[in-house]
C-alpha positions as a printed Julia matrix, in Angstrom:
208×3 Matrix{Float64}:
 -78.27   96.33    5.15
 -75.09   97.83    4.91
 -71.88   97.28    2.04
 -68.65   96.05    3.54
 -66.22   98.52    1.63
 -62.49   98.05    1.25
 -59.96  100.93    1.26
 -56.38   99.63    0.47
 -53.34  101.8     0.06
 -50.77   99.97   -2.72
 -47.55  100.89   -4.18
 -47.39  100.49   -8.16
 -45.68   97.07   -7.38
 -48.37   95.9    -5.17
 -47.14   96.45   -1.67
 -49.52   97.67    1.16
 -47.17   97.14    4.36
 -46.62  100.01    6.49
 -48.01  103.1     4.49
 -48.54  105.39    7.66
 -45.28  105.39    9.37
 -41.83  103.65    9.8
 -42.6   101.51   12.83
 -46.42  101.1    11.59
 -45.09   97.28   10.61
 -41.44   95.94   10.7
 -42.14   92.26    9.8
 -39.79   90.45    7.54
 -37.12   93.62    8.51
 -39.29   95.97    6.24
 -37.81   99.03    6.85
 -39.51  101.52    4.25
 -42.66  102.26    6.09
 -44.52  105.75    5.61
 -44.23  105.47    1.9
 -47.36  107.02    1.52
 -46.87  110.38    3.32
 -44.9   112.18    0.71
 -48.1   112.23   -0.94
 -50.81  113.26    1.1
 -51.99  116.1    -0.2
 -55.41  118.29   -0.05
 -56.8   116.14   -3.0
 -56.16  112.94   -1.07
 -57.69  114.22    1.83
 -60.68  114.81    0.49
 -61.0   111.28   -0.9
 -60.35  110.26    3.21
 -62.87  112.16    4.44
 -65.5   111.64    1.67
 -65.3   107.61    2.56
 -65.38  108.29    6.36
 -68.34  110.31    5.77
 -70.27  107.44    4.81
 -69.07  104.79    7.73
 -71.36  103.1    10.02
 -68.91  100.45   11.64
 -65.77   99.26   11.29
 -64.16   95.6    10.92
 -60.1    95.71   11.71
 -57.43   93.12   11.2
 -56.15   92.67   14.61
 -52.82   94.31   13.54
 -54.79   97.5    12.04
 -56.43   97.51   15.06
 -54.11   97.9    17.5
 -52.06  100.38   15.17
 -55.17  102.46   14.89
 -55.65  102.1    18.67
 -52.28  103.57   19.5
 -53.11  106.37   17.55
 -56.55  107.43   17.44
 -57.82  107.53   20.68
 -55.55  110.46   21.4
 -56.88  112.16   18.76
 -59.74  114.02   20.84
 -61.22  116.88   18.61
 -64.52  115.7    17.97
 -64.64  117.42   14.52
 -61.57  115.53   13.11
 -63.82  113.68   10.34
 -61.65  110.51   10.91
 -60.93  110.78   14.46
 -64.35  111.43   15.74
 -65.66  108.55   13.72
 -63.34  105.94   14.86
 -63.42  106.8    18.45
 -67.41  106.66   18.57
 -68.34  104.19   16.04
 -68.68  100.27   16.48
 -65.25   98.34   15.5
 -65.2    94.78   15.09
 -61.84   92.55   15.1
 -61.85   88.92   14.41
 -59.09   87.57   16.43
 -57.95   84.59   18.62
 -55.64   86.38   20.55
 -57.33   89.76   21.48
 -58.83   89.51   24.67
 -59.06   92.87   26.28
 -59.27   95.56   23.91
 -59.08   99.15   25.51
 -60.34  101.11   23.27
 -64.38  102.03   23.46
 -66.96  100.39   21.49
 -64.65   97.6    20.55
 -66.18   93.99   19.98
 -64.0    90.82   19.33
 -65.2    88.47   16.84
 -64.67   84.75   17.93
 -67.11   82.83   15.56
 -67.33   81.71   12.39
 -66.11   84.72   10.02
 -68.89   84.58    7.72
 -71.74   84.01    9.67
 -70.64   87.02   11.61
 -69.66   89.37    8.88
 -72.95   88.54    7.2
 -74.76   89.61   10.16
 -72.53   92.89   10.6
 -73.66   93.91    7.25
 -77.36   93.24    7.87
 -77.52   95.45   11.01
 -74.95   98.04    9.92
 -76.68  101.69    9.0
 -74.1   102.56    6.36
 -71.04  101.03    4.99
 -69.03   98.28    7.14
 -65.42   99.57    6.35
 -62.21   97.67    6.35
 -59.09   99.73    6.42
 -55.37   98.05    5.95
 -56.05   94.9     7.5
 -54.63   92.92    4.39
 -55.05   89.0     5.71
 -58.75   90.09    6.96
 -59.23   91.34    3.6
 -58.13   88.25    1.79
 -60.1    86.28    3.69
 -63.0    88.52    3.27
 -62.64   87.99   -0.61
 -62.25   84.47   -0.4
 -65.81   84.08    1.33
 -67.45   86.72   -1.35
 -68.22   89.24    1.53
 -66.76   92.15    0.06
 -68.79   94.72   -2.01
 -66.71   97.69   -2.69
 -63.13   98.21   -3.27
 -61.26  101.47   -3.16
 -57.58  101.1    -4.4
 -55.23  104.09   -4.06
 -52.28  103.46   -6.05
 -49.12  105.49   -4.98
 -46.61  106.24   -7.69
 -43.71  104.39   -5.85
 -41.74  101.17   -6.3
 -40.47   99.58   -3.27
 -39.72   95.9    -4.42
 -40.09   94.33   -0.96
 -42.87   94.34    1.61
 -45.82   92.5     1.84
 -48.73   92.67   -1.04
 -52.4    92.96   -0.62
 -53.14   90.55   -2.79
 -50.73   87.76   -2.66
 -50.34   84.18   -4.52
 -53.63   82.47   -3.99
 -55.91   85.04   -3.36
 -59.32   84.36   -4.49
 -59.78   85.08   -8.41
 -62.37   88.21   -8.76
 -63.55   90.45  -11.27
 -64.51   93.86  -10.89
 -66.9    96.81  -12.28
 -65.26  100.25  -12.24
 -67.65  102.57  -10.99
 -65.31  105.82  -10.22
 -61.74  107.41   -9.78
 -59.64  110.18   -9.58
 -56.09  110.83   -9.95
 -54.55  113.55   -7.25
 -52.2   116.3    -7.98
 -49.52  114.06   -6.38
 -49.92  111.54   -9.02
 -52.53  108.85   -6.52
 -54.63  106.87   -8.96
 -57.84  106.21   -6.66
 -60.25  104.02   -8.27
 -63.23  102.44   -6.97
 -64.83   99.04   -7.88
 -67.76   96.97   -7.06
 -67.02   93.04   -7.18
 -68.69   91.29  -10.4
 -67.93   87.81   -9.47
 -65.33   85.43  -11.11
 -62.9    86.56  -13.94
 -63.96   86.01  -17.46
 -61.52   84.58  -19.87
 -60.96   84.57  -23.71
 -58.51   84.86  -26.33
 -57.44   87.44  -29.16
 -57.93   85.8   -32.28
 -55.45   86.84  -35.27
 -57.44   88.11  -38.27
 -57.88   85.45  -41.09
 -55.48   87.69  -43.36
 -52.69   88.01  -40.74
């Protein structure tokens, strides 16, 4: 059985919208797309290569799928560690509006998300990976389907844009399993989901 692994890019103020380019996602008039690009050094590239080396299949939200489908099929070098996997491996897209995907090895999911994704995890050899796909990620967390989160936090504040974890997101606790900081200052941390948050209080000492 495979693990469901989410990889997310966020700014210091939690924005995940359009990290890869100005036209990637301009919803709500967002005009700061491409904010991750200045930090894409060799350290960050090694992290991305490591992630893609473990993938068995992809689970993508419709918008992220369409962004990827507009670019990666044009990268035809089979030695490219990202394009080689994205173009060859199975891709699953939960969507009620995507009707005729042109990218090879794509399956549109229309049934119950929890049942479909659970079945995908059971038959995936390797990681079932989610990249981007903010709305889908929040749904997967709400259904307790996520096993691991790679969160890359970039040293930039935008002050506007869609957040990865919005008001009303499912409360969750995590166990830190690894991390690094790139030369450009990107903090890449890996967490396994550990159930619900715990709560407490900091008691003042008796002689305070």
